[in-house]
N, C-alpha and C positions, 0 to 999 in steps of 0.2 A: 761617450760619443758613439752613436749608432751609424755603422757603415753598411747596413743591409740594403739590398736592392729593392727598389719600389718601382713598379711599372708606371705609377702615376707621377713619379718625380720628374720635374722639368729637365729637358736635355740641355746640355751646355750650348751656348750660342754657336761655338765652332761646329758642333755636331749637327746643328739644325740647318746650317748653310748648305745650299746646293752646290755640288762640284761643277766647275766649268774647266775646260781644257784650253791651254794656251799653246799654240804651235806656230813655228815660223812658216811664212808663206812667201813664195817667190812671186813678184809682181807679174812675171810671165804667165803664171797659172791663173790669173784673174780674168774675169770677163772683160771684153773690150772697154766697156763703160768705166769700170773701176781702174783698169790699167791706164787709161788716159788721165784719170785723176791722180794716179800714183807715179806719174812720169818723173823720172829723176830720183826716185826713192829706191834704194837697194834692199833694205830690210823691212819687212812687214810682219806683224804678228796678229793672228786671228784668235778670238775668244769664242769657243764653241760650247753649246749646251751638250749634255750627255747624248741627246738624240742626233747630234751632228749639225744642228742648226747654227749657223754663224751669227753670233750676237754682236760682235764688234770686230773692227779691223783697225789696228793702230800701228804707228811707226816704230814703237819702242817696246821691248819686252817688259821693262820695268813699268811702263805705263799700262800695259795689258794687265799685269798683276794688280796694280793700284786700282785700276778701273773696276776689275772684278771684285776686289775686297770692298770698295766703296759702295758697291751695289749689292752687298751682302752675299757674295758668292765665295766659294773656296776654290781658288785657282790651282791647277795642277799642270805642270809642264809635260808636253808630249813632243817627242822627237820624230 
């Protein structure tokens, strides 16, 4: 069995996925428009691209991770 490195070898699917960052967000920190939509919600989680662009805002941490994985991203928690 040959275990040598080949630059032409395909990367594993996990390695090929882009990292996104999941972090808690206070509804008070949202713009007025989003804050009105989040009325009554205490916990929110944002999914961000490496450049800081917010890709999604969801109510549940588990949902944020599931959403990222289903869209072929590799989620990482940020505190």
